Structure formats: structure tokens, C-alpha cells
N, CA and C atoms as a LAMMPS dump frame, in Angstrom:
ITEM: TIMESTEP
0
ITEM: NUMBER OF ATOMS
594
ITEM: BOX BOUNDS ff ff ff
-5.0000000000000000e+02 5.0000000000000000e+02
-5.0000000000000000e+02 5.0000000000000000e+02
-5.0000000000000000e+02 5.0000000000000000e+02
ITEM: ATOMS id mol type element x y z
1 1 1 N 115.233 493.272 -322.387
2 1 2 C 116.112 493.974 -323.307
3 1 3 C 116.703 493.001 -324.323
4 2 1 N 116.746 493.432 -325.584
5 2 2 C 117.242 492.552 -326.641
6 2 3 C 118.749 492.359 -326.531
7 3 1 N 119.173 491.138 -326.722
8 3 2 C 120.593 490.827 -326.622
9 3 3 C 121.348 491.365 -327.83
10 4 1 N 122.519 491.931 -327.588
11 4 2 C 123.387 492.394 -328.664
12 4 3 C 124.56 491.421 -328.772
13 5 1 N 124.597 490.681 -329.882
14 5 2 C 125.637 489.669 -330.063
15 5 3 C 127.028 490.27 -330.176
16 6 1 N 127.092 491.567 -330.451
17 6 2 C 128.395 492.141 -330.757
18 6 3 C 129.014 492.902 -329.603
19 7 1 N 128.362 492.893 -328.432
20 7 2 C 129.004 493.533 -327.276
21 7 3 C 129.553 492.441 -326.383
22 8 1 N 130.854 492.28 -326.367
23 8 2 C 131.449 491.251 -325.527
24 8 3 C 132.869 491.65 -325.161
25 9 1 N 133.371 490.979 -324.161
26 9 2 C 134.716 491.216 -323.661
27 9 3 C 135.707 490.578 -324.648
28 10 1 N 136.537 491.402 -325.278
29 10 2 C 137.431 490.898 -326.328
30 10 3 C 138.492 489.936 -325.795
31 11 1 N 138.666 489.898 -324.464
32 11 2 C 139.65 488.95 -323.911
33 11 3 C 139.026 487.575 -323.673
34 12 1 N 137.704 487.461 -323.881
35 12 2 C 137.013 486.189 -323.664
36 12 3 C 137.303 485.241 -324.83
37 13 1 N 137.273 483.953 -324.562
38 13 2 C 137.463 482.957 -325.626
39 13 3 C 136.656 481.72 -325.27
40 14 1 N 136.373 480.905 -326.277
41 14 2 C 135.635 479.658 -326.034
42 14 3 C 136.375 478.769 -325.047
43 15 1 N 137.702 478.688 -325.197
44 15 2 C 138.506 477.838 -324.319
45 15 3 C 138.389 478.301 -322.863
46 16 1 N 138.428 479.607 -322.656
47 16 2 C 138.323 480.172 -321.302
48 16 3 C 136.943 479.86 -320.708
49 17 1 N 135.903 480.027 -321.515
50 17 2 C 134.532 479.763 -321.05
51 17 3 C 134.385 478.282 -320.712
52 18 1 N 134.897 477.416 -321.579
53 18 2 C 134.784 475.964 -321.363
54 18 3 C 135.504 475.542 -320.083
55 19 1 N 136.657 476.128 -319.84
56 19 2 C 137.419 475.828 -318.624
57 19 3 C 136.618 476.233 -317.377
58 20 1 N 135.998 477.419 -317.432
59 20 2 C 135.182 477.889 -316.298
60 20 3 C 133.978 476.983 -316.074
61 21 1 N 133.348 476.54 -317.163
62 21 2 C 132.174 475.664 -317.048
63 21 3 C 132.568 474.345 -316.374
64 22 1 N 133.693 473.775 -316.786
65 22 2 C 134.118 472.473 -316.24
66 22 3 C 134.394 472.527 -314.747
67 23 1 N 134.767 473.713 -314.23
68 23 2 C 135.068 473.812 -312.795
69 23 3 C 133.994 474.605 -312.03
70 24 1 N 132.849 474.863 -312.664
71 24 2 C 131.809 475.71 -312.066
72 24 3 C 131.145 475.032 -310.856
73 25 1 N 130.904 475.834 -309.809
74 25 2 C 130.175 475.343 -308.625
75 25 3 C 129.068 476.334 -308.236
76 26 1 N 128.521 477.063 -309.212
77 26 2 C 127.529 478.112 -308.917
78 26 3 C 126.189 477.574 -308.407
79 27 1 N 125.845 476.336 -308.78
80 27 2 C 124.544 475.808 -308.353
81 27 3 C 124.696 474.371 -307.871
82 28 1 N 123.677 473.822 -307.211
83 28 2 C 123.774 472.472 -306.645
84 28 3 C 124.034 471.354 -307.664
85 29 1 N 123.798 471.611 -308.955
86 29 2 C 124.055 470.571 -309.959
87 29 3 C 125.529 470.17 -309.981
88 30 1 N 126.399 471.069 -309.528
89 30 2 C 127.838 470.768 -309.483
90 30 3 C 128.114 469.576 -308.568
91 31 1 N 127.263 469.385 -307.55
92 31 2 C 127.48 468.297 -306.588
93 31 3 C 127.036 466.941 -307.133
94 32 1 N 126.108 466.944 -308.102
95 32 2 C 125.542 465.676 -308.575
96 32 3 C 126.052 465.269 -309.96
97 33 1 N 126.731 466.176 -310.644
98 33 2 C 127.198 465.856 -312.004
99 33 3 C 128.462 464.985 -311.954
100 34 1 N 128.679 464.237 -313.054
101 34 2 C 129.982 463.597 -313.263
102 34 3 C 130.875 464.571 -314.04
103 35 1 N 130.312 465.124 -315.119
104 35 2 C 131.046 466.076 -315.958
105 35 3 C 130.132 467.222 -316.373
106 36 1 N 130.66 468.426 -316.334
107 36 2 C 129.961 469.541 -316.98
108 36 3 C 130.131 469.37 -318.484
109 37 1 N 129.19 469.916 -319.249
110 37 2 C 129.197 469.736 -320.707
111 37 3 C 129.173 471.113 -321.373
112 38 1 N 130.353 471.688 -321.655
113 38 2 C 130.378 473.048 -322.207
114 38 3 C 129.776 473.167 -323.604
115 39 1 N 130.012 472.155 -324.444
116 39 2 C 129.582 472.214 -325.838
117 39 3 C 130.731 471.803 -326.734
118 40 1 N 130.419 471.528 -328.004
119 40 2 C 131.479 471.128 -328.939
120 40 3 C 130.983 471.229 -330.363
121 41 1 N 131.906 471.036 -331.271
122 41 2 C 131.562 471.031 -332.689
123 41 3 C 132.458 471.985 -333.438
124 42 1 N 132.177 472.114 -334.719
125 42 2 C 132.883 473.085 -335.538
126 42 3 C 131.998 474.306 -335.682
127 43 1 N 132.466 475.238 -336.474
128 43 2 C 131.646 476.439 -336.618
129 43 3 C 131.719 476.974 -338.046
130 44 1 N 131.971 476.046 -338.998
131 44 2 C 132.142 476.463 -340.393
132 44 3 C 130.93 477.216 -340.919
133 45 1 N 129.735 476.755 -340.529
134 45 2 C 128.513 477.354 -341.081
135 45 3 C 127.895 478.422 -340.175
136 46 1 N 128.584 478.741 -339.086
137 46 2 C 128.086 479.754 -338.129
138 46 3 C 126.664 479.427 -337.644
139 47 1 N 126.465 478.138 -337.334
140 47 2 C 125.179 477.658 -336.813
141 47 3 C 125.408 477.113 -335.411
142 48 1 N 124.533 477.515 -334.476
143 48 2 C 124.626 477.014 -333.109
144 48 3 C 123.313 476.33 -332.734
145 49 1 N 123.399 475.071 -332.292
146 49 2 C 122.25 474.343 -331.752
147 49 3 C 122.329 474.429 -330.236
148 50 1 N 121.211 474.791 -329.609
149 50 2 C 121.196 474.949 -328.155
150 50 3 C 120.083 474.088 -327.56
151 51 1 N 120.476 473.038 -326.856
152 51 2 C 119.517 472.179 -326.167
153 51 3 C 119.22 472.719 -324.776
154 52 1 N 118.648 471.875 -323.939
155 52 2 C 118.203 472.326 -322.619
156 52 3 C 119.23 472.018 -321.534
157 53 1 N 119.595 470.746 -321.406
158 53 2 C 120.559 470.335 -320.379
159 53 3 C 121.085 468.958 -320.763
160 54 1 N 122.277 468.603 -320.298
161 54 2 C 122.803 467.266 -320.609
162 54 3 C 121.938 466.168 -319.989
163 55 1 N 121.957 464.996 -320.622
164 55 2 C 121.298 463.812 -320.071
165 55 3 C 122.339 462.866 -319.488
166 56 1 N 121.935 461.62 -319.262
167 56 2 C 122.805 460.645 -318.593
168 56 3 C 124.116 460.416 -319.346
169 57 1 N 124.016 460.147 -320.653
170 57 2 C 125.232 459.832 -321.417
171 57 3 C 126.138 461.047 -321.57
172 58 1 N 125.506 462.218 -321.709
173 58 2 C 126.281 463.455 -321.834
174 58 3 C 127.069 463.717 -320.546
175 59 1 N 126.409 463.437 -319.411
176 59 2 C 127.042 463.611 -318.1
177 59 3 C 128.243 462.666 -317.949
178 60 1 N 128.092 461.447 -318.431
179 60 2 C 129.174 460.459 -318.339
180 60 3 C 130.351 460.861 -319.236
181 61 1 N 130.038 461.297 -320.448
182 61 2 C 131.104 461.543 -321.435
183 61 3 C 131.581 462.994 -321.476
184 62 1 N 130.817 463.924 -320.886
185 62 2 C 131.204 465.33 -320.921
186 62 3 C 131.037 465.962 -322.296
187 63 1 N 130.176 465.349 -323.13
188 63 2 C 129.941 465.845 -324.494
189 63 3 C 128.447 465.99 -324.731
190 64 1 N 128.027 466.959 -325.539
191 64 2 C 126.591 467.158 -325.778
192 64 3 C 126.025 466.169 -326.793
193 65 1 N 124.788 465.765 -326.586
194 65 2 C 124.035 464.969 -327.563
195 65 3 C 124.81 463.729 -328.023
196 66 1 N 125.094 462.83 -327.074
197 66 2 C 125.802 461.587 -327.428
198 66 3 C 124.939 460.338 -327.247
199 67 1 N 123.719 460.476 -326.736
200 67 2 C 122.828 459.329 -326.58
201 67 3 C 121.965 459.14 -327.827
202 68 1 N 120.794 458.567 -327.649
203 68 2 C 119.883 458.307 -328.778
204 68 3 C 119.485 459.61 -329.479
205 69 1 N 119.237 460.665 -328.695
206 69 2 C 118.859 461.961 -329.294
207 69 3 C 120.01 462.526 -330.124
208 70 1 N 121.243 462.279 -329.669
209 70 2 C 122.413 462.743 -330.408
210 70 3 C 122.577 462.014 -331.731
211 71 1 N 122.294 460.702 -331.712
212 71 2 C 122.372 459.913 -332.949
213 71 3 C 121.334 460.432 -333.95
214 72 1 N 120.142 460.745 -333.441
215 72 2 C 119.088 461.278 -334.311
216 72 3 C 119.49 462.663 -334.833
217 73 1 N 120.072 463.489 -333.971
218 73 2 C 120.542 464.817 -334.4
219 73 3 C 121.58 464.669 -335.52
220 74 1 N 122.496 463.717 -335.368
221 74 2 C 123.501 463.463 -336.421
222 74 3 C 122.825 463.104 -337.748
223 75 1 N 121.766 462.27 -337.668
224 75 2 C 121.03 461.875 -338.876
225 75 3 C 120.334 463.079 -339.507
226 76 1 N 119.754 463.938 -338.669
227 76 2 C 119.074 465.133 -339.173
228 76 3 C 120.07 466.074 -339.852
229 77 1 N 121.24 466.235 -339.245
230 77 2 C 122.281 467.075 -339.857
231 77 3 C 122.706 466.483 -341.206
232 78 1 N 122.946 465.166 -341.217
233 78 2 C 123.378 464.498 -342.458
234 78 3 C 122.329 464.645 -343.561
235 79 1 N 121.045 464.674 -343.171
236 79 2 C 119.956 464.776 -344.164
237 79 3 C 120.008 466.085 -344.942
238 80 1 N 120.707 467.101 -344.395
239 80 2 C 120.833 468.376 -345.117
240 80 3 C 122.31 468.674 -345.446
241 81 1 N 123.124 467.611 -345.443
242 81 2 C 124.51 467.76 -345.875
243 81 3 C 125.439 468.402 -344.86
244 82 1 N 125.096 468.312 -343.571
245 82 2 C 125.954 468.883 -342.535
246 82 3 C 126.439 467.792 -341.58
247 83 1 N 127.471 468.12 -340.81
248 83 2 C 127.951 467.219 -339.764
249 83 3 C 128.256 468.053 -338.527
250 84 1 N 128.678 467.395 -337.461
251 84 2 C 129.029 468.123 -336.231
252 84 3 C 130.21 469.067 -336.441
253 85 1 N 131.03 468.804 -337.443
254 85 2 C 132.167 469.695 -337.712
255 85 3 C 131.696 471.036 -338.272
256 86 1 N 130.448 471.077 -338.752
257 86 2 C 129.924 472.307 -339.36
258 86 3 C 129.187 473.192 -338.365
259 87 1 N 128.762 472.622 -337.239
260 87 2 C 127.892 473.36 -336.31
261 87 3 C 128.411 473.229 -334.881
262 88 1 N 128.03 474.171 -334.038
263 88 2 C 128.398 474.094 -332.619
264 88 3 C 127.158 473.679 -331.839
265 89 1 N 127.326 472.747 -330.906
266 89 2 C 126.193 472.207 -330.147
267 89 3 C 126.451 472.411 -328.658
268 90 1 N 125.482 473.007 -327.98
269 90 2 C 125.611 473.224 -326.535
270 90 3 C 124.223 473.178 -325.898
271 91 1 N 124.144 473.513 -324.617
272 91 2 C 122.878 473.564 -323.877
273 91 3 C 122.82 474.854 -323.072
274 92 1 N 121.616 475.228 -322.636
275 92 2 C 121.501 476.391 -321.742
276 92 3 C 122.135 476.044 -320.401
277 93 1 N 121.729 474.895 -319.842
278 93 2 C 122.268 474.432 -318.558
279 93 3 C 123.352 473.407 -318.875
280 94 1 N 124.526 473.583 -318.299
281 94 2 C 125.697 472.796 -318.705
282 94 3 C 125.919 471.528 -317.875
283 95 1 N 125.116 471.304 -316.825
284 95 2 C 125.232 470.095 -316.003
285 95 3 C 123.893 469.359 -315.986
286 96 1 N 123.958 468.049 -315.818
287 96 2 C 122.743 467.235 -315.853
288 96 3 C 121.892 467.425 -314.6
289 97 1 N 120.612 467.795 -314.761
290 97 2 C 119.7 467.774 -313.616
291 97 3 C 119.431 466.314 -313.219
292 98 1 N 119.445 465.998 -311.914
293 98 2 C 119.242 464.603 -311.477
294 98 3 C 117.975 463.993 -312.073
295 99 1 N 118.106 462.756 -312.534
296 99 2 C 116.948 462.051 -313.09
297 99 3 C 116.454 462.627 -314.401
298 100 1 N 117.278 463.466 -315.039
299 100 2 C 116.883 464.111 -316.305
300 100 3 C 115.641 464.99 -316.153
301 101 1 N 115.413 465.509 -314.939
302 101 2 C 114.269 466.413 -314.772
303 101 3 C 114.529 467.704 -315.556
304 102 1 N 113.464 468.514 -315.722
305 102 2 C 113.61 469.807 -316.393
306 102 3 C 114.526 470.711 -315.577
307 103 1 N 115.301 471.576 -316.235
308 103 2 C 116.101 472.543 -315.47
309 103 3 C 115.183 473.555 -314.782
310 104 1 N 115.58 474.007 -313.593
311 104 2 C 114.77 474.992 -312.873
312 104 3 C 115.102 476.405 -313.373
313 105 1 N 114.225 477.358 -313.049
314 105 2 C 114.481 478.763 -313.418
315 105 3 C 115.803 479.235 -312.813
316 106 1 N 116.073 478.803 -311.572
317 106 2 C 117.309 479.226 -310.904
318 106 3 C 118.537 478.67 -311.634
319 107 1 N 118.466 477.397 -312.025
320 107 2 C 119.592 476.785 -312.74
321 107 3 C 119.835 477.496 -314.076
322 108 1 N 118.748 477.804 -314.765
323 108 2 C 118.88 478.525 -316.044
324 108 3 C 119.484 479.91 -315.807
325 109 1 N 119.004 480.584 -314.78
326 109 2 C 119.492 481.935 -314.485
327 109 3 C 120.981 481.939 -314.122
328 110 1 N 121.427 480.95 -313.34
329 110 2 C 122.833 480.898 -312.927
330 110 3 C 123.756 480.439 -314.056
331 111 1 N 123.245 479.584 -314.935
332 111 2 C 124.104 478.986 -315.963
333 111 3 C 124.091 479.759 -317.285
334 112 1 N 123.001 480.456 -317.58
335 112 2 C 122.862 481.09 -318.896
336 112 3 C 123.925 482.139 -319.228
337 113 1 N 124.559 482.819 -318.238
338 113 2 C 125.635 483.742 -318.634
339 113 3 C 126.76 483.068 -319.427
340 114 1 N 127.007 481.775 -319.167
341 114 2 C 128.015 481.061 -319.958
342 114 3 C 127.577 480.995 -321.429
343 115 1 N 126.288 480.669 -321.642
344 115 2 C 125.754 480.602 -323.002
345 115 3 C 125.833 481.973 -323.673
346 116 1 N 125.498 483.012 -322.922
347 116 2 C 125.537 484.366 -323.508
348 116 3 C 126.957 484.725 -323.926
349 117 1 N 127.94 484.31 -323.138
350 117 2 C 129.337 484.564 -323.512
351 117 3 C 129.726 483.736 -324.748
352 118 1 N 129.244 482.484 -324.817
353 118 2 C 129.522 481.665 -326.008
354 118 3 C 128.921 482.329 -327.253
355 119 1 N 127.703 482.828 -327.122
356 119 2 C 127.049 483.515 -328.246
357 119 3 C 127.835 484.762 -328.654
358 120 1 N 128.28 485.523 -327.655
359 120 2 C 129 486.764 -327.933
360 120 3 C 130.334 486.507 -328.623
361 121 1 N 131.031 485.461 -328.198
362 121 2 C 132.328 485.134 -328.805
363 121 3 C 132.131 484.595 -330.227
364 122 1 N 131.116 483.726 -330.409
365 122 2 C 130.962 483.031 -331.695
366 122 3 C 130.151 483.813 -332.718
367 123 1 N 129.246 484.684 -332.243
368 123 2 C 128.388 485.466 -333.148
369 123 3 C 127.762 484.589 -334.244
370 124 1 N 126.941 483.625 -333.861
371 124 2 C 126.356 482.739 -334.887
372 124 3 C 125.449 483.503 -335.842
373 125 1 N 125.411 483.028 -337.054
374 125 2 C 124.487 483.594 -338.037
375 125 3 C 123.081 483.01 -337.814
376 126 1 N 123.051 481.719 -337.425
377 126 2 C 121.773 481.028 -337.186
378 126 3 C 121.835 480.325 -335.829
379 127 1 N 120.78 480.512 -335.02
380 127 2 C 120.641 479.78 -333.755
381 127 3 C 119.424 478.874 -333.866
382 128 1 N 119.62 477.599 -333.545
383 128 2 C 118.509 476.634 -333.536
384 128 3 C 118.298 476.151 -332.107
385 129 1 N 117.376 476.777 -331.362
386 129 2 C 117.078 476.275 -330.014
387 129 3 C 116.292 474.968 -330.136
388 130 1 N 116.683 473.973 -329.351
389 130 2 C 116.037 472.66 -329.386
390 130 3 C 115.21 472.47 -328.119
391 131 1 N 113.883 472.433 -328.256
392 131 2 C 113.012 472.233 -327.108
393 131 3 C 112.48 473.537 -326.53
394 132 1 N 111.462 473.404 -325.664
395 132 2 C 110.725 474.588 -325.206
396 132 3 C 111.526 475.504 -324.296
397 133 1 N 112.359 474.954 -323.419
398 133 2 C 113.128 475.822 -322.512
399 133 3 C 114.116 476.675 -323.31
400 134 1 N 114.802 476.029 -324.215
401 134 2 C 115.788 476.727 -325.036
402 134 3 C 115.114 477.745 -325.959
403 135 1 N 114.01 477.333 -326.587
404 135 2 C 113.298 478.232 -327.503
405 135 3 C 112.803 479.48 -326.763
406 136 1 N 112.204 479.274 -325.592
407 136 2 C 111.695 480.415 -324.809
408 136 3 C 112.84 481.354 -324.43
409 137 1 N 113.926 480.791 -323.949
410 137 2 C 115.052 481.601 -323.502
411 137 3 C 115.629 482.421 -324.663
412 138 1 N 115.91 481.751 -325.779
413 138 2 C 116.551 482.436 -326.913
414 138 3 C 115.607 483.449 -327.559
415 139 1 N 114.368 483.056 -327.815
416 139 2 C 113.441 483.995 -328.462
417 139 3 C 113.268 485.248 -327.613
418 140 1 N 113.058 485.077 -326.311
419 140 2 C 112.847 486.244 -325.454
420 140 3 C 114.118 487.091 -325.349
421 141 1 N 115.289 486.455 -325.336
422 141 2 C 116.568 487.194 -325.292
423 141 3 C 116.701 488.131 -326.479
424 142 1 N 116.187 487.684 -327.624
425 142 2 C 116.325 488.475 -328.844
426 142 3 C 115.057 489.278 -329.17
427 143 1 N 114.17 489.403 -328.172
428 143 2 C 113.022 490.306 -328.325
429 143 3 C 111.804 489.728 -329.012
430 144 1 N 111.698 488.403 -329.104
431 144 2 C 110.523 487.767 -329.71
432 144 3 C 109.667 487.125 -328.62
433 145 1 N 108.37 486.989 -328.905
434 145 2 C 107.469 486.347 -327.942
435 145 3 C 107.481 484.833 -328.171
436 146 1 N 107.418 484.093 -327.073
437 146 2 C 107.356 482.625 -327.156
438 146 3 C 105.951 482.18 -326.805
439 147 1 N 105.353 481.389 -327.69
440 147 2 C 104.069 480.768 -327.357
441 147 3 C 104.418 479.347 -326.912
442 148 1 N 103.844 478.356 -327.541
443 148 2 C 104.239 476.975 -327.222
444 148 3 C 105.325 476.555 -328.21
445 149 1 N 106.039 475.499 -327.89
446 149 2 C 107.077 475.024 -328.809
447 149 3 C 106.448 474.61 -330.138
448 150 1 N 105.244 474.017 -330.101
449 150 2 C 104.616 473.6 -331.367
450 150 3 C 104.226 474.803 -332.226
451 151 1 N 103.98 475.967 -331.581
452 151 2 C 103.61 477.178 -332.341
453 151 3 C 104.82 477.819 -333.016
454 152 1 N 106.014 477.632 -332.448
455 152 2 C 107.206 478.301 -333.016
456 152 3 C 108.125 477.35 -333.771
457 153 1 N 107.97 476.039 -333.567
458 153 2 C 108.844 475.041 -334.191
459 153 3 C 108.865 475.224 -335.717
460 154 1 N 110.083 475.325 -336.272
461 154 2 C 110.231 475.427 -337.722
462 154 3 C 109.971 476.805 -338.304
463 155 1 N 109.603 477.783 -337.468
464 155 2 C 109.387 479.158 -337.956
465 155 3 C 110.737 479.88 -337.986
466 156 1 N 110.864 480.836 -338.872
467 156 2 C 112.103 481.597 -339.009
468 156 3 C 111.898 482.988 -338.412
469 157 1 N 112.677 483.302 -337.378
470 157 2 C 112.633 484.613 -336.729
471 157 3 C 113.906 485.361 -337.121
472 158 1 N 113.74 486.513 -337.754
473 158 2 C 114.911 487.266 -338.215
474 158 3 C 115.161 488.456 -337.3
475 159 1 N 116.271 488.392 -336.572
476 159 2 C 116.664 489.488 -335.697
477 159 3 C 117.645 490.41 -336.401
478 160 1 N 118.179 491.366 -335.658
479 160 2 C 119.106 492.347 -336.243
480 160 3 C 120.357 491.654 -336.785
481 161 1 N 120.946 490.778 -335.995
482 161 2 C 122.218 490.152 -336.376
483 161 3 C 122.139 488.64 -336.492
484 162 1 N 120.946 488.08 -336.334
485 162 2 C 120.869 486.623 -336.218
486 162 3 C 119.517 486.125 -336.715
487 163 1 N 119.51 484.873 -337.18
488 163 2 C 118.272 484.194 -337.576
489 163 3 C 118.053 483.075 -336.567
490 164 1 N 116.828 482.967 -336.041
491 164 2 C 116.513 481.943 -335.037
492 164 3 C 115.473 480.986 -335.621
493 165 1 N 115.771 479.69 -335.555
494 165 2 C 114.818 478.667 -336.024
495 165 3 C 114.589 477.687 -334.874
496 166 1 N 113.552 477.918 -334.047
497 166 2 C 113.274 476.975 -332.95
498 166 3 C 112.829 475.623 -333.513
499 167 1 N 113.198 474.567 -332.805
500 167 2 C 112.867 473.206 -333.246
501 167 3 C 112.469 472.349 -332.048
502 168 1 N 111.702 471.297 -332.34
503 168 2 C 111.46 470.301 -331.3
504 168 3 C 112.806 469.718 -330.869
505 169 1 N 112.901 469.308 -329.616
506 169 2 C 114.1 468.628 -329.145
507 169 3 C 114.122 467.227 -329.759
508 170 1 N 115.26 466.77 -330.285
509 170 2 C 115.297 465.418 -330.878
510 170 3 C 114.818 464.319 -329.928
511 171 1 N 115.112 464.446 -328.619
512 171 2 C 114.645 463.436 -327.658
513 171 3 C 113.12 463.416 -327.586
514 172 1 N 112.513 464.618 -327.628
515 172 2 C 111.048 464.701 -327.583
516 172 3 C 110.436 464.106 -328.853
517 173 1 N 111.093 464.341 -329.996
518 173 2 C 110.581 463.795 -331.259
519 173 3 C 110.716 462.268 -331.297
520 174 1 N 111.762 461.744 -330.649
521 174 2 C 111.885 460.281 -330.569
522 174 3 C 110.774 459.711 -329.687
523 175 1 N 110.436 460.434 -328.629
524 175 2 C 109.399 459.991 -327.692
525 175 3 C 108.006 460.159 -328.303
526 176 1 N 107.784 461.314 -328.942
527 176 2 C 106.508 461.599 -329.622
528 176 3 C 106.765 461.472 -331.124
529 177 1 N 106.666 460.253 -331.639
530 177 2 C 107.016 459.985 -333.037
531 177 3 C 106.305 460.88 -334.037
532 178 1 N 105.091 461.346 -333.664
533 178 2 C 104.315 462.177 -334.594
534 178 3 C 104.976 463.542 -334.833
535 179 1 N 105.957 463.919 -333.994
536 179 2 C 106.662 465.201 -334.173
537 179 3 C 107.821 465.108 -335.153
538 180 1 N 108.222 463.873 -335.478
539 180 2 C 109.408 463.699 -336.331
540 180 3 C 109.292 464.403 -337.686
541 181 1 N 108.161 464.267 -338.42
542 181 2 C 108.09 464.934 -339.73
543 181 3 C 108.275 466.456 -339.622
544 182 1 N 107.706 467.058 -338.578
545 182 2 C 107.849 468.511 -338.406
546 182 3 C 109.3 468.88 -338.122
547 183 1 N 109.982 468.09 -337.285
548 183 2 C 111.384 468.363 -336.978
549 183 3 C 112.238 468.196 -338.234
550 184 1 N 111.94 467.157 -339.008
551 184 2 C 112.704 466.929 -340.24
552 184 3 C 112.481 468.073 -341.232
553 185 1 N 111.254 468.601 -341.286
554 185 2 C 110.973 469.772 -342.154
555 185 3 C 111.754 470.987 -341.684
556 186 1 N 111.869 471.151 -340.366
557 186 2 C 112.574 472.327 -339.852
558 186 3 C 114.049 472.301 -340.245
559 187 1 N 114.626 471.101 -340.393
560 187 2 C 116.011 471.007 -340.867
561 187 3 C 116.118 471.412 -342.341
562 188 1 N 115.075 471.086 -343.121
563 188 2 C 115.061 471.526 -344.529
564 188 3 C 114.983 473.061 -344.586
565 189 1 N 114.218 473.65 -343.661
566 189 2 C 114.128 475.114 -343.592
567 189 3 C 115.497 475.7 -343.244
568 190 1 N 116.202 475.069 -342.299
569 190 2 C 117.561 475.504 -341.961
570 190 3 C 118.445 475.47 -343.202
571 191 1 N 118.35 474.392 -343.976
572 191 2 C 119.155 474.274 -345.201
573 191 3 C 118.855 475.44 -346.152
574 192 1 N 117.567 475.767 -346.308
575 192 2 C 117.181 476.885 -347.185
576 192 3 C 117.768 478.198 -346.697
577 193 1 N 117.721 478.413 -345.38
578 193 2 C 118.276 479.638 -344.799
579 193 3 C 119.779 479.703 -345.043
580 194 1 N 120.473 478.585 -344.874
581 194 2 C 121.927 478.563 -345.081
582 194 3 C 122.286 478.789 -346.55
583 195 1 N 121.368 478.402 -347.452
584 195 2 C 121.64 478.577 -348.878
585 195 3 C 121.385 480.011 -349.352
586 196 1 N 120.729 480.823 -348.489
587 196 2 C 120.552 482.24 -348.839
588 196 3 C 121.932 482.895 -348.8
589 197 1 N 122.095 483.96 -349.559
590 197 2 C 123.395 484.64 -349.479
591 197 3 C 123.538 485.266 -348.103
592 198 1 N 124.748 485.203 -347.514
593 198 2 C 124.935 485.691 -346.133
594 198 3 C 124.689 487.184 -346.014
């Protein structure tokens, strides 16, 4: 069923969701994490970036995208005239999987209601899922089919209330250098979308 961004509990707030995430014990990741990572940033441009799960540095600092991938994300944002104050950055899974392994289906299933509440409260105009787990989750939530990340990366999906632009994960692009030009192009596409009249 397609997600409706506009049906949400009016008593919900980002602060309330973040507080619940920080004290969450719904899955075993609560036992191995240092800090849950609810998300952060501004929301001036109504853009939300959604990664997969926190890594080592994010777990230590309790903030999203603060390692090498975060530095690259900052550079990509700057390349189109944006900063973290303009966008909100979060992950599907809010705690670090041990050893930076991929999040499991169970972890995604238990943690994703927090993301859905964040989406409902913020009602982003543009969602940029970063990486295959995030892209699959978001595209399917909004009624689109997911092929491979390389097939959807940089494409613009227009839903009823939202525009989705899946992208390679910055960490993956750092690891697979040949993906960098495509990721950088996808940020230019985001800029074009933001320059359209709302």
C-alpha cells in the first residue's frame, strides 16, 4: 500500500520521536550500540536524505554521516549550494549493526516506523534515499518498483505528494570510485528539481 505523507498523529513531533529512538530497545542492536542516531539537520528546503544505518563514527557521536562518507556528503551538498542546515539527514535503521554489516529485514521492520513518523511529521518535498536498502524501502513504500540501485540512481520518481531521487550511498561511491561521477550528477538533478517551482 502506498504511503500517505499526510496521515499522521498531530500530537507527534520530531523531538518526541528522537527521544523514543534514543531510548529504544525494540531489537538486539540496542545492546551493542553506543548511541542511537535519530537524525539531524535543518529543513529549509524540505529535503530528506535517508541512509541505511549508522557506522562506527555515527555510533560514537550519535549523529548521522560524520565519518568519511559524511565529509563527502557535505562536499556534494556544497557543490549545489546547500548545507546540512538546509536538509534533514537520517537512516532507516537508527542503531549501528555490529561490524557495519547490512541491516537485517527484521531490524528494518522494527525500526522503520520511526522513519515513517519522521516523514509524516516533516512532509518532505524531496526524499533522497542513499544506497540500495534505503532506495528499495522508500520506492516500494511510495508504490514504485525497485530494480538495482544502479538502475534507479539519479532517476526522478514523482509521487502524489513527494519527489524521490535515489542515489548511491556516499560510502559506496568512495569505495567504488567509478560511481562518483553518477552520484555527483544525481546531486545536480536534485538542484534542478529544487529550482522547479514548488
